[in-house]
N, C-alpha and C positions, 0 to 999 in steps of 0.2 A: 305442270306437275309440282306438287309440294314435296319438299324434302324435309323429313323430320330428323333432327339430330337427337339421338339418345345418349346423353352424357351421364355417366354414373356420378353419384355424390362425391366419390373420391376424386374423380377427374375434375369435377367442378371446383372442389376445394383447391386442387393444384393450379387450375387456371386462374382462380381468384388470387391465389398467393403470388403467381407469376405477374399478374397484372398490377398488384400492389407494389411489387418490387420495381417494376418498370416506372410506375408513376412516382414513387418515392425517390428512386434513383434519378429520374429526370429532374424532379424538383431540387434535389441536392446539387446536381451538376449545373442547372440553370441559375440557382442562387449563387454558386461559387463564381460563375462567369460574370454575372451582373455585379457582384461585389468587387471583383477584380477590375472590371471596366470602370465602375464608379470611382474607385480609389485612384485608378490611373488618370482619369479625367480631372479629379480634384487636385492631384499632384501637378498636373499640367497647368491648371488655372493659377497655381500659386505664383507663377512668374508675373502675371498681370494684375492680380488682385490689389497690390499696393498702389496701383495707379488711381484707383477710385475710392479707396478707404483704408484706414489703418487697422481696423479690427473686423474680423470675419468669424461668424459662428457657423458650424457645420453640423448637420444631423441627417441621419438616414430616415427616409419615409418608406418603411417596408424594405423590400429587397430590390426594388426597381427604380428608386428615385433618391436623389441626394439634394438637400436644400442648403444653400449658403446664403447668409444674410449679412449685408453690409449696412449697418445702422447709420453711422456718421459718414456719409459719402461725400466725396469731393464735389464742389460746385462745378457745374450747374445741377448735379444730381443731389437729391435729398435722401433717398433710400433705394437700395438695390437688392433684389432677390434673384439669385441664380439657382436654376434647377437643372440637374442632370437627370434626364428621364430616359430610361432604357426600355427596350422591348421586354415583355413579360416572359422571359425565357424559362422561368421556373414553373410555368403552367402550360403544358404542351398544347392543349386545345385553344386556349386564348392566344398563345404565341402564334400558332398557325393562322388563326383567323385575322388577327391584327397585322401580321406580317404581309398577308395577301392583300390587305387594304392599304398598304403603303406605310405602316408604322415602322419607324427606325429609331435608333438612339439619337436624341436631340439635346441641345443645350438651349435653355430658355433664360432670357434676361428680362426681368420686369423692373422698370425704373420709374420712380417718382422724380419729377424734375421741378426746378424752381420757377420755370417760365410757364406761360400759358400758350399752348399750340394754337396757330391760326387755322388749322384744318384737322380733319379726321381722316384716317387712312386705314384701309384693310387690304393688305397685299399678301399673296401666298401662292405656293405651289398647289394647283388644283387637285393633285393626287395625294396631298398630305392629309392625314387623318385630323390633324389639329387645325387645319385651315378651312376645311369644307363648310362647316356650320357657320363660321363667321362671314365667309364670302357670300353665302346664301342670304344671310341677314342684310349685308350691305346692298345686295341687288334688290332685296325686298324693299329697302328704304330708298331705292332709286338714287343711290350715290352714282357719281359719274365715273367713267373709266379713266384711269391714270396710266400714262405710258410707263412701261416697265423696261428694265435694262436689256440691251441687246444680248441675245444668247441665253437669257435666263428664262426658265419656264415659270413665269410669275404672272398671275392676273391681279390687277390692282384697281381699287375703287376708292373714291373719297368725296368729301364735301368740305366747303369752306374755301379759304384762300390757298389753292393747291399749287401755286407756282413753284415753291421749293420742294414739293413732294417727290418728283422724279429724280432729282439730284440726291436727296437723302436715301431714296430707295436704291439708287445705284451704289451709294457708299456701303449700305448694308450687304448688297449682293457682291461687293468686291472684297469680302472678308477672307476668301479662299475656302471657307467652309460653305457648303451649299446652303443657300437661304431657303428656309421653309416658310417663314411667316414674318411679317412686320406689321405692327398695329400702332397707330397714333390716336390718342383719345383726348377728349376734353375732360374726362373723368380719370380718377386714379385706377391703375398706374398709367401715366400719360404715354409711356413708351414700352412696347414689348417687341422683342426680336427673338426669333427662333432660328437656330442653325442646326443642320444635321452634323453629327459627330463622325464624319467620314474622314479617315486618315488625319485625325486631329493632331497627332503627334508631329506632323510635318508643317504645321501652322504655328506661328508665334501667338501665345495666349495674350501677349501685350497688345497685339494688333486688334484682338477682339475688344479689349477694354478701351483702347484708343478710339475705336470706332464708336463705342457707346458714348464716350465723352464728346466726340465731334458731332455726332448726330443730335444728342440732347442739347448741345450748345446752340444748335441752329433751329431749334423748335420754338 
C-alpha cells in the first residue's frame, strides 16, 4: 500500500527552515570542534618541533586540516611537512560515511631525507581509509610481505633490501600513538608516517619527533 503525505506549503516551509537550522547548526558546532582540536594538537606539537627545525610555518587548510612546514630541517631531514587531519565533523553526511569507514583524526609526517633508502615499504592498518589504496597498489606490484610488530594490526609489503624494514616499522609502532601507516619511497617524500591522534595529550610530542629523526637516520 502506498502512503501519500499531503504537506501544506506552510508546513513545507517550516520543515525546510528546521532542516536548514539543523544543517547550519551542525556545521557551526563541527567547525568549532575541529578548530579546537587542531589548535590543541598544534600546541602539543610545539614541545617537539624545535628538535627538527628552528622555524615552522602554520596554516589552516579549510576547517579540517592544519599544515605545518619545517623548511630548514635538522640533518638527516631536509624538509618536513606535518598535517593534522581531522574527521569532517562540520558536514554530517560526510562525517557519518567516513567515520563508518574507519576515518579518525590523524597526524601525518611527510619527510624528505638526505639519504637514499635501500628499500620501499608500504605498511598500514588495513581498516584505515588512508592506507587501503596504497596497500592494494603494493600487492598489485607484487611486493613481498614484511613482518609487522607483534600486537599491531599492520599489514606490510616491500621491495629492495628489506632487512632493516621490520625494525624501523617496530620503532614507528612504538610511538604510543596508534600507527596508521608508514611508507618509505625512492621518490619524494622518502618517508611518510601517520599516527592516530588518540589520547595524544598523554604522549610526549618530543617522542614523535625523536622517532622521525631516528627512523630517517637509518634509511
